C-alpha positions in Angstrom: -15.2 7.3 34.2 -16.3 9.1 31.0 -16.0 12.9 31.0 -19.7 13.4 30.2 -20.9 11.8 33.4 -17.8 12.4 35.6 -19.3 15.5 37.2 -22.6 13.9 37.9 -21.0 10.8 39.6 -18.7 12.9 41.7 -21.6 15.1 42.9 -23.6 12.0 43.8 -20.8 10.3 45.7 -20.0 13.5 47.6 -23.6 14.0 48.6 -23.8 10.4 49.8 -20.7 10.9 51.8 -22.1 14.0 53.4 -25.1 12.0 54.4 -23.0 9.5 56.3 -24.0 9.2 60.0 -21.7 10.1 62.8 -20.3 6.6 63.4 -16.9 5.4 64.5 -14.9 4.4 61.5 -14.1 0.7 61.4 -10.6 0.7 60.0 -10.0 -3.0 60.6 -9.1 -5.0 57.5 -9.1 -8.7 56.7 -5.8 -10.6 57.2 -5.3 -10.6 53.5 -7.1 -9.3 50.4 -6.5 -10.4 46.8 -6.3 -8.2 43.6 -7.0 -9.6 40.2 -4.4 -8.4 37.6 -5.5 -8.5 34.0 -3.4 -10.7 31.6 -4.9 -9.6 28.3 -3.3 -6.2 28.5 0.4 -5.3 28.5 2.1 -5.2 30.8 0.6 -8.0 32.8 1.0 -10.0 36.0 4.2 -11.9 35.0 5.9 -8.7 33.8 5.4 -7.0 37.1 6.6 -10.0 39.0 9.6 -10.4 36.8 10.7 -6.8 37.1 10.4 -6.5 40.9 12.4 -9.7 41.3 15.1 -9.4 38.6 14.6 -5.8 37.3 14.1 -7.1 33.8 11.9 -4.9 31.6 9.3 -6.6 29.5 10.0 -6.7 25.8 8.0 -5.1 22.9 6.6 -2.3 24.9 6.0 1.1 23.2 7.5 4.3 24.7 4.2 5.2 26.4 3.8 1.6 27.7 7.3 1.7 29.2 6.5 5.0 31.0 3.3 3.7 32.4 5.0 0.4 33.4 7.7 2.2 35.3 5.0 4.3 37.1 2.8 1.4 38.0 5.6 -1.0 39.0 6.5 1.3 42.0 3.3 0.1 43.7 4.3 -3.6 43.5 6.7 -5.6 45.7 7.7 -9.2 45.9 7.4 -11.3 49.1 8.3 -14.9 48.2 6.3 -16.5 46.7 3.7 -13.8 46.1 3.4 -10.5 44.3 1.7 -7.7 46.3 0.4 -4.2 45.4 -0.1 -1.1 47.5 -3.5 0.1 46.4 -4.9 3.6 46.5 -7.0 2.9 49.6 -3.8 2.0 51.5 -4.5 -1.7 51.6 -1.8 -4.1 50.5 -3.3 -6.9 48.3 -1.8 -10.1 47.1 -2.0 -10.2 43.3 -3.3 -13.0 41.2 -3.8 -13.1 37.5 -7.4 -12.7 36.4 -7.3 -16.1 34.6 -7.1 -17.7 38.0 -10.5 -16.3 39.1 -12.7 -18.9 37.3 -10.7 -21.8 38.8 -10.9 -20.2 42.2 -14.6 -19.9 41.9 -15.0 -23.4 40.5 -12.9 -25.0 43.3 -15.4 -23.8 45.9 -18.5 -23.5 43.9 -21.8 -23.7 45.8 -25.3 -24.3 44.6 -27.1 -21.2 43.3 -29.7 -19.6 45.5 -31.7 -17.9 42.7 -33.0 -14.4 42.4 -31.8 -11.3 40.5 -28.3 -10.3 41.7 -28.3 -13.4 43.9 -25.2 -15.0 45.4 -24.1 -17.5 42.9 -20.5 -18.5 43.7 -18.1 -18.9 46.5 -14.5 -17.7 46.1 -11.7 -19.4 47.9 -8.7 -17.0 48.2 -6.2 -19.1 50.2 -6.5 -16.5 53.0 -6.4 -17.0 56.8 -9.8 -15.2 57.1 -13.1 -16.8 56.2 -13.8 -17.5 52.5 -15.9 -14.6 51.1 -19.0 -14.9 49.2 -19.0 -13.3 45.7 -22.0 -11.8 44.1 -22.1 -11.3 40.3 -24.1 -8.2 39.7 -25.9 -6.9 36.6 -27.9 -10.0 35.8 -31.7 -10.3 35.7 -34.4 -8.0 34.6 -33.0 -4.9 36.4 -29.6 -4.3 34.8 -27.3 -2.3 37.0 -25.0 0.4 35.6 -21.8 1.9 36.9 -23.7 4.5 39.0 -25.8 1.7 40.6 -22.7 -0.1 41.6 -21.1 3.0 43.1 -24.3 3.7 45.0 -24.4 0.1 46.3 -20.8 0.2 47.4 -21.3 3.6 49.2 -24.4 2.6 51.1 -23.4 -1.0 51.9 -20.0 0.1 53.3 -21.8 2.6 55.6 -24.1 -0.1 56.9 -21.8 -3.0 57.0 -21.4 -2.6 60.8 -25.0 -3.7 61.2 -25.6 -7.4 62.1 -28.3 -7.7 59.5 -26.5 -6.2 56.5 -24.2 -8.5 54.4 -20.8 -7.1 55.1 -18.9 -5.9 52.0 -15.3 -7.2 51.8 -14.3 -5.6 48.4 -15.1 -5.4 44.8 -13.6 -5.8 41.3 -14.7 -3.5 38.5 -12.3 -4.8 35.8 -14.8 -7.3 34.4 -17.8 -6.8 32.0 -20.1 -7.2 35.0 -18.9 -5.8 38.3 -18.2 -8.3 41.0 -18.8 -7.5 44.7 -17.2 -9.7 47.4 -19.1 -10.2 50.6 -18.6 -12.0 53.9 -19.1 -15.7 54.0 -22.6 -16.8 55.2 -22.9 -20.4 56.3 -25.6 -22.3 54.5 -26.8 -19.2 52.8 -30.3 -19.2 51.3 -32.6 -16.4 50.2 -35.7 -15.8 52.3 -37.8 -16.4 49.1 -36.3 -19.9 48.7 -36.6 -20.7 52.4 -40.3 -19.9 52.4 -41.1 -21.5 49.1 -39.2 -24.7 50.0 -38.0 -25.2 46.5 -35.3 -27.7 47.4 -32.6 -25.5 48.7 -34.0 -25.2 52.3 -32.7 -27.6 54.9 -36.1 -27.6 56.7 -39.5 -27.5 55.1 -41.1 -25.4 57.8 -40.1 -22.1 59.4 -41.2 -21.7 63.1 -43.3 -18.6 63.9 -40.7 -17.4 66.3 -38.1 -17.4 63.5 -40.5 -15.6 61.2 -41.1 -12.9 63.7 -37.4 -12.5 64.4 -36.6 -12.3 60.7 -39.3 -9.7 60.3 -37.9 -7.6 63.1 -34.3 -7.9 61.7 -35.4 -6.8 58.2 -37.4 -3.8 59.6 -34.4 -2.7 61.7 -32.3 -2.4 58.5 -35.0 -0.4 56.7 -35.5 2.0 59.6 -31.8 2.7 60.0 -31.2 4.8 56.9 -34.5 6.5 57.4 -33.6 7.8 60.9 -29.8 7.6 61.3 -28.6 9.2 58.1 -28.5 13.0 57.8 -30.2 12.5 54.4 -32.7 9.7 54.7 -32.2 6.9 52.1 -35.1 4.9 50.7 -34.8 1.4 49.3 -36.7 1.0 46.1 -36.2 -2.7 45.5 -36.7 -4.6 48.7 -38.1 -8.1 48.4 -37.4 -11.6 49.8 -34.7 -12.4 47.2 -32.6 -9.6 48.7 -32.6 -11.2 52.1 -30.1 -14.0 52.9 -30.8 -16.3 55.7 -27.9 -18.1 57.5 -29.5 -21.5 58.2 -27.0 -22.3 60.9 -27.9 -19.3 63.0 -31.1 -18.1 61.5 -29.8 -14.5 61.1 -31.2 -12.4 58.2 -28.9 -10.3 56.2 -29.9 -7.7 53.5 -27.8 -6.9 50.5 -27.9 -5.0 47.2 -28.9 -1.3 47.8 -28.1 -0.2 44.3 -31.6 1.2 43.5 -31.7 3.3 46.8 -32.5 7.0 46.6 -31.5 9.8 49.1 -34.2 12.3 50.0 -33.2 16.0 49.9 -32.9 17.6 53.3 -36.3 18.7 54.6 -38.2 17.0 51.8 -40.6 14.1 52.2 -40.2 12.9 48.6 -38.2 13.3 45.5 -38.7 12.4 41.9 -36.3 9.6 40.9 -33.9 10.8 38.2 -33.5 7.3 36.7 -37.2 6.7 36.5 -39.2 3.9 38.1 -37.0 0.9 38.9 -37.4 -2.3 40.9 -38.4 -5.9 40.6 -41.9 -6.5 39.0 -44.6 -6.9 41.6 -42.7 -5.4 44.6 -42.5 -1.6 44.2 -45.0 0.8 45.8 -47.9 1.4 43.2 -47.9 5.1 44.0 -44.2 5.3 43.3 -44.8 3.3 40.1 -47.4 5.7 38.9 -45.8 9.0 39.9 -42.1 8.3 40.1 -42.0 10.0 43.4 -39.9 8.2 46.1 -40.9 8.7 49.7 -40.1 6.7 52.9 -43.5 5.0 52.3 -41.9 3.4 49.2 -39.7 1.1 51.2 -42.3 0.6 53.9 -44.7 -0.8 51.3 -42.1 -3.2 50.1 -41.4 -4.2 53.7 -45.1 -5.0 53.9 -44.8 -7.3 51.0 -42.0 -9.2 52.7 -44.0 -9.4 55.9 -47.0 -10.8 54.0 -44.8 -13.5 52.5 -43.3 -14.3 55.9 -46.8 -14.7 57.4 -48.4 -16.6 54.6 -45.5 -18.4 52.9 -46.8 -17.0 49.5 -45.3 -14.4 47.3 -47.1 -11.0 47.4 -46.9 -10.8 43.6 -50.0 -12.4 41.9 -49.4 -13.0 38.2 -51.9 -13.7 35.5 -53.5 -17.1 35.8 -52.9 -17.4 39.5 -55.6 -18.9 41.6 -56.8 -15.8 43.4 -59.3 -17.8 45.4 -56.5 -19.7 47.1 -54.9 -16.4 48.1 -58.2 -15.2 49.6 -58.4 -18.4 51.6 -54.9 -17.8 53.0 -55.9 -14.2 54.0 -59.2 -15.4 55.5 -61.4 -13.7 52.8 -64.7 -15.4 52.2 -65.8 -16.0 48.6 
């Protein structure tokens, strides 16, 4: 955290924490969590493992590196055949070298489901719990910065108890692009891909009963931060690619709340400090013109998703699209 933006980020995180609803804290942890340890820097994974087992100091360390090593190594312990670390959040995580991460991802790689910030890989961690999904963030047209990631983590962790929010397992911020680890979703597919039937969907048709249930599940997630938080939180980037569908159960799960904005107490709207952000074709036009975020902003985006659920067509009409066919879908006479 750079000094120039440290104060701003701390204030933001504190304000978001104050807005947390009065809910019982879920302090249950998975059976095991993993922690990637960088190998490009000194000291690295093998140095910690060697010291806690045999008390042998790594060679060629400077004076300051030795001091830091002796400070850091107190958090590690060896339990044959693995190295573990007691982390700042109180969780004990099994350490792996970061060079193992690509092979872990490759070993259980699943087909991509598309979309900006979409789930693109599965990560097998040799744990007794279910294999978590991993989402590589920061790709696509809407590039996320560190503040976006912090906001996403803060909001998602406060809503992970909801059935229709993708549960956040953990995150790794040591890479060029932050990686967030979510619960495993069986046969996951985005709502956009399911409705467009682009080859990922198991079935080419979605029953009306399922469409109505999905609509109700999405709406319940949007309403929750509007009504249950002390400070209402508005989603600025809701669309069908931010909704995962478990094809085995049909349950809809929303994820990626990085562009969300809290409303000041007693205020109906607020000017977004980071400008107008969102995926092209989905944000509320009034917000796009004025930069003012209100609860209507996320309601408008919800309407776009409902329109796609009802018609099977994306709400965004690009240049060259057959507008007459859209009118026929909506029952408009030409």
